[in-house]
C-alpha positions, 0 to 999 in steps of 0.5 A: 588596563586593556582597550582598543587603542587604534583603528587603521583603514587601508584601501578600505571603505574608500579610505586609502590610508587612515590611522584613527586613535580611540584611546579616549573620547573621539568625536568625528566631524564632517558633512553628511556622506563623507564616512562618519557612520562608516568609521563607527561601524568599523569600531563596532565591528571590532566588538560584535563581529557581526556584519548583519548588526552594523546598521548597513541598509539592505539596498547598499553594498555589503560589508565585505564588498565595501570595506574590502574591495581589493585584495590588499584592503585592510583594517587594523585593530591595535589593542593595548594589553597592560604594558605592551600591544598587539594587533588584529589584521582583518582582510578578505579571505575566500570572499569573506572577512577573516582575522590574524592575531599578531603579537606586536604593536602595529607599524605602517611598514608591515603592510606598505612599502616606502613607496606607499604600495600595499602588500597583497601577499601574506608572505611579504607582510610576514617578512616585515614582522619581526622574528619571534613575534607570534602570528596566529592562523587565519580566523574565519569564524566570528564566534571564535574571534569574539571568544578570543577578544572576550576571554572565553576560556572554554572555547579558546585554545591556550595560545589565543588566551593572551589576546583577551581584553576580558575573561567570561564565557558570558560576554554577549551582553557587552557587544549586544549593549554597545550595538544597541546604543549605536543602532538607537534600538529600543530598551526595555525591561527584559534586556536590563533584567537579563543583564543584571542577572548575568552580572550576578553569576555565570550560572544560569539561575532558572527552573528546568520547565523541560524537566517538569514538562516531561514530569508533568506531562508524564503525570498527565499522561499517567493520570489520563491513561490510567483514568481511561480504564475507569472512565465510562461513556453515557451508557455506563461502558468503559470503552477502553476495556471494551476495545481491549476485550476486542483486541483480545478476541481478535487476538484469539481469532487470529491464534485460531486462524493461524493454527488452522493455517498450520494444520492446512499447511501439514494437510497440503504437504501430505496431499502434495506428496500424495499426488506427486506419488499417484501421478506416475501410476495415474499416467500408467492407468490412463495409457492402458485405458487409452489403449483399450479405448483405441482397441474399442474404436478400432473394433467399432471401425472394423465393425463399421467397415464390415457392416458398411461393406455388407450393407453396400453389397446387399444394397447393390444386390437390392438395387440390381433386383429393384432395377430388374423388377423395375424393367420387368414392370416397364416391359409389362407396362410397354406390352400392355400399352401396345395391346400385345395379347391382341397381337399374340392372338392374330399371330397364333391364328397364322395357320388359320389364316393361311388355310383360309387363304388356300381355301379361298384360292381353291374356291376362286380356282373352281370359280375361274376354272372355266376361264382359266386363261383369263384368270391365268392371264389376269393372275399372271398380271396381277402376280406380276403386280403382286411380285412388285408389290411384295418386292416393295413391301420387301424393300419396305420391311427391310429398310423398316427392319434396318431402321428398327435395328438401328433404333434398337441398338440406339435404345440399347446404348441409351439403356446401357448409358442409363444403366451406367448412370444409374450405377454411378448414381447408386455408387455415389449414393452408397458413398454419401449414404455411408457417411450418413450411416456412420453418423447415424451409428455414431448418434445411435451409439452416443444416444444409447450411452447418454441414455445409459449414462442418465440412468446412472446419474439418476440412481447415483449420489455423485459424492458419496465418497466425499459424504463418508469422508466428512461423517468420518472427519466429524466423529474424529473432530468430536473425539478431539473436541472432548479431549481438548475440553479436558486438557483445557480444564487441567490447564486452567487449574494450573494457571490459577494455582500459579497466580495465587503463588505469585501473588502470595510472594508479591504481597510478602515482598511488598509488605517488607518494602513498606516497612523499609519505606516507612522507616526512610520516610520518617527519617526524611520528615525529620530531616525536612523539618530540620531543613525548614528550620535552617531555611528559616534562619538563612532567610532571616540572615539579611539584616540579622543581628549576626550580620551586624556583628560580623560587620561591626564587632570583631571576635563576637563569636568568643563573647556574646556568641556563646551566650545569646540564643541562635534562633531568637537572638543571632538570626533575629532582624528586628533588634536594631543593634548599636555599638555601646560606649562601653567597651568591656566584656560584661553581660548587662553589667555582669562580668562573666567568664566565658572561657569555660563554655564551649559553644560553636556558632553556626555561621550562614556557611555552616547552616548552608552546609548543614542544609546541604548535608541534610538535603544530601541525606534526604536524597540518599534516603531517596536513593535508598527508597528508590533503590529499595523500590527498584530492587523491590520492583526488580524482585517482583518483576523476577517473580512475575517473570518467573511465574509469567513465564510458566503462566504465559506458557500455560496461557499460550497452551490455553489460548492454543487449546481455546483456539483448537476448541473454537477451530474444532467446533468450526471445523465440525460446522464446516464439515456439517456445512460441507455435507449439506453442500455435497448433498446440495452439490449432488443435487445441483450437479445431478440436475445439471448433469441430467440437464446436460445429458437431456440437452445431449440426448435432445441434441443427439436425437435432433442429430439422429433425426437430421442424419436420417433426414439427410439419408432420406434426402440421399434417397430422394436425391437418388430417386430424382437422379434415377428418375431424371436418368429414366426420364433422359433415357426415355426422352432419348428413346422417345426421340429415337423412336420418334425419329425412326417412326418418322422415317418408317412413316416416310418410308411407309408413306413411299411404300403405300404410294407405290402399294397403292398405285400397284393396288390400283393396277391390280384393282384395274386388272381385277375389274378388267378380269371381273368385267371380262369374266362377267362377259364370259358369265362368271359370278363376279360378286362372289369372285370379288368377295373371294378377292377381298377376303384374300386381300384381307387374309394377306394383310393379316398375314402381312401383320403376322409377319410383321409382328412375328419378332414382337410376338417371339420377344413377348413369348421370351418375356413371358417365358424368362422374365415373368417367372423371374419377377417372382424370384426377384421379388422373393430375392428383394424381400430376402435382401430386405430382411437380410439388411434389417437382420444386418442392421439389427446385428450391427446395432447390437454389436455397436451398442455393446461396443458403444457401451464398452467405449462409453465406459472407457470414455468415462474412465478416461475422462475421470482419469484425465479429470483426476490427472488434470486435477492433480496437475492443476493442484501440484502446479497451483502448489508450486505457483503458490510457493513461489508467490509467497516464498518472500512473503511468508517464513513457511519452512515446507521442508520441516512441515510434518505432513497430516493425513487428508482425504481432500483434493490438493487444490481444495486444501490449497484453496482452503489455505488461501481462503484461510490465509486471506481470512487471516489477512482479514482477521490480522486487519481486524486485529490491527484495527482493534489495536489501532483503535485501542492504542489511539487512546494512548500517546507514543509514551504512554504510561503502560509503554504500549507501543504505538508505532507498530509496523510489522504483524509481529509488532501487532501480535506482540502488542495483542499478547502483552495486552492480554497479559496486561489484562490477565495480571490486572496491571492497571491496579498496580499502575493506579496505586504507583501513580497515586504515590508520585504526585507528592514528590513532584509538588515537593520538588517544585516547592523546593526549586521555587523557594531556591529561585526566589532566594535571589530576589534580595540579591536582585534588589541589591543589584538595583539598589546599587544601580540607583545609587550609582546614578545618584553618586556619579550623575551629572548635573543635567536635564535628567534629574533621576533614573530609578529602577525597582522590582515588582512581583511578577505578573507571569501566570506560570510564576504565580502558579508556582508560588501558589503550588509552593504555598500549598506544599508548605501547608500540606507537607504531611498529608499529601498522597494518602488517597488513591486518585482513582478511588471510587469514593465520592468525597475525595480528599480535599488535599489530593483534589487540590494537588491534582488541580494544581498539577493540571493547571501547571501542565496546562500552562506548560502546554500553552507555552511549548517553546518555554523550556526554562523559567528564569530568574527574570521571570520571577519579578518585573522591573520598572523605570522611573525617569525625571526630566526636569519637572517631567516624571514618567512614573513607574514604567516598563519601557523607556520611550517618549520620555521627552524629546528625541534628544532626551530619549537618546540620552536616557537610553544611552545613560541606562545602556552605559550603566548596564555595560558598566554592571556587566563590565565590572562582572567580567573584569574581576581577573584582568582589573579594569579594561575600557570599552567604546560606546558609539553614538552616531547623530550626536547632534540631537543632544545639547553640548551640555548633555554631550559633555555630561554623557562623556563624563558619565561614561568616562568615570565608568571606564567607557569611551564615548565615540560620537559624530556630527556635522560640525565640531563643538566642545573640542575640549571634552574629546581627546581626539577630533577628526575631520572627514572629507572627500577628495576629487576621487571621492576617497574619504580622508580622515584628518586629526583636528585636535588632540587633547592631553588627558 
């Protein structure tokens, strides 16, 4: 006998020290709050070692903190083990409760000194333990602790097995039931059913729903997946096949663009190498062109310098001539305005005037000859006055000439300043004019070049070379397309031949397989019939004649067993046999010698063994079927693989050829579009260039006009500046002239005043002479006339003398300047002609050099454009390589170049476009693949991968799908699925039959419990507690029973029709199977967490409780039977019976062991019921531990303990009485 004998509290739960014996019924007495439940929880902890299932409220201290507040807090569990004892030391380790097993009985001095000091260190405790006593390591896992206590040998190390009070790996119902009684939790049928089933066997009795979920899920998966290939929408379109075709098309499109990219890469490698080789040569050509261009520019500059120099010289000469002509014109205008001809005429009459004066003087002398003295006197007086007058005039003339000389010098200075200003004006004009002339020259050159360029563009196709290249490429593509068509037809023929060969080999192997399968299936049918008969015999064993004979008739096998029929007699349960009073061996009164009859009687074990052999043979046949099928499938797969490899290569070649055809056709269209684009581009570019040139010409013309206007402005500016200089000079001359004239006028006025006075004196003398002469009889009138005439002549002579210089100046002007005017005019015309000729020659030379410059500019621009294009292309390729080196696996060094006339940048752009197009087509493929695979789950029937990450995954998927379609795999899957559903149904039928076979054993346990109650009940208020089993209302169990029944009724006609046949009248059997499998699948899906159908699901357990006159009827839950005390009593009794059931199950090896059942708040039960429940438990080797505020029925308990509190709130445990039992 093994049991918990004693609990010792040391500094635990406010108990300084207490030993509580529990080797019998125990009653704890005390008021509320003294610690009764505390002791009971410590007892419960021994069994369940679960701190969360002790009923400790959350608001209170935790188990660890309350029961083990100090390092030297302990709880000791002493366990009796047959003839000796060991104890378990519970203590706090690293903040939580841990255990040590010590293989000896507990003694107080092991943990405490004589002075009552409790040891803290394990070292001190270990020293107090006898040598040779086993002490375990620290057990800190509660599951390991329970495994040791209840003997879970699979999990416990050998050294701990001696500490077990039971031996079972399914002990969990023991602590759970003890715990439920203590916590007074609900008790329902499920708990009791599980307890009973656990008591039947350590093995779990169940149907693996997870397996069937996978099988049925697979069946559903396969059925739905295959059905998708036949299911049409409302328009009659099979959407899966349509989307599969889209995947195939997208795949071919992607192959085509991939081939195009490969070709473009080859072309790019070629153009890159071509441009790398071309670029150095281009640099040399460009250098030479630039040298020539610099030479032309130098010639143009030299020509322009020479022209400007010559033109400047001519312009300076022309300016001098024009200045001289203007000076002549100004002189002429001056002389015309001063009436120089009249002066000339008067001066040229000087001799006449002089002669006339002499004549007048002689005539006067003749008139005055007789009065010569008078005349001489007056003549002398007059001469004196005349001399004075002449002196005055001479002085006047001298001063006037001096003023005139000063004036002339000033005029000469002003004229010189004017000429210097004019020279500066001309010089500045020449400088500015030279810049403008250069602009005009450049504009004329550019204008001529632009007009020439416009004419060139107008009559030239800008992309003639590109057009020719496109035409040549189209011719090549047409020839390539023709050759590819021929190769494609040859390839298709080879593929068809290989497919026919593969199909012929496959059909041959399948026919051989069908013959083998037919033989094995016939054998399995016979074995199944044999198993059915054996099952029938085994099912009839309970209550059969065989069972009765085995119980009541020893040696019946050698007598009646030799002559009675096995099926109809031995295993018949309707014979009601009884022992006869006659004990001889006669057979219905006839003695028969049975010693000569050799017959073996098949026991149920023999039947089971025979059934097992038959089942094993069926399994072996199934393995052979599976093996044959697998081998055949492998052979077929090998054939398919062998041919598939060849076909795949041909198909890949075929797909490549198709892609090439599509690509060739597309390339032809591309080239045709290119030609159209070149034409269009030519027109657009030509129009654009002409517009640009026209705009350039317009701008040049505007510039030229602007420059010409600027030149005209310079001329106007020169004219204005010259005119201003002339005006300034004239103004200065006029000022000087006015100043001189004013001075002369003043001098003249002074002279005239003197002259007038002298003339007046002369006149007076003349009058005196006249009067004196008149007195002498001289003709004074004539004399006066002569004198007047002489005065006039002398004035004329004075005029002549005064204007003689002007006269000679005019004569000089006339003789020297006027003849020069014609020469200057001729010189001016000649200079103007020379300038025009110089301009024409310069224009022609400039035009020629400008054309050369334009040609070189065009060549340089073209070369630079080519250089830029090459460099840009090479740089773009380098950048492209860098940008994609981590994104693609292009091995540039291994690419074979392909000739191309396209520019590198254009090829690169086509490659980029194609790569971009490939992304689009790859996305299209992904979208189509994603749409297609969205019909299928991850574990789809066809092993289509649904987790696709890389582009290769999608390409492989598309390729496999194409193979799937080409090989018409769907039909193969359709046939295979139609042959599988029968096996699933048959296995379900078998397992349901197996689990239902435990119904009789469950009934026996229920009967034993009911009988146990009746046999060992106590006289109390509970008159009856009865249990019974009823058919399960579980929908899944009902469905499985229906499937078994259906299978039993249609064993030989399941699976003959293709589930996907288009026949409208489908076979009822197959329809029924499909319907039930789908119901099964739906039922499993509705309960996804249900992994097994256990034995408890196969039946319902009901209770019937009679309390005095109160009958609950058959119910599934024990509640509200009566008062609270009655409910507690019933639940305790049922739990005790359940504990007993499981206790008896796990105590086979050790024999009896005793458990404890704790019932707190025992005060709710009547003393009679307390006495009855104690007896009810004790007869089953179960001790009850109860508590109540007061003690009563002391004699019914072995131990009664009083719990109190001292003045320090410590709990004191005192044994009131100990009964000897």
